[in-house]
C-alpha positions, 0 to 999 in steps of 0.5 A: 338027858340032863347030867347029874353035876356033884355040887359039893364036889366041884365047890371042893374043887374051887377052893383047894386047886387054888389053895394047891397051887399057892402052897406049891409055889409059895414052897418051891419059892421059898427052895430058890430064893434060900439055896441062892442067898445061902450059896451067897451068903457062904461066898461073902462068908457070912455063916449065921446067915448062909444057915439061916437061908439053907433052913429056910431052903431046907424048909421049903423044900419039905413043904413042896415034898409034903404036898406032892405027895399028899397030891398024889395020896388024894388022886390014887385014893378017889 
């Protein structure tokens, strides 16, 4: 028996999976970097730098959450 291969789905997976991995990795990296730098800046009394880094961490967290929810929605609808 010859198995049928859905080449369009396979090609979609070939670009979507690395993009998803890159997005989640960068987003989580922003969370970690922003949170640690914000804590350091706050301890040193640099409130502007602390606020910027906190915003960076929150942006990374929002991006991470959006990617996670998007992935779950895609998995449950297919």
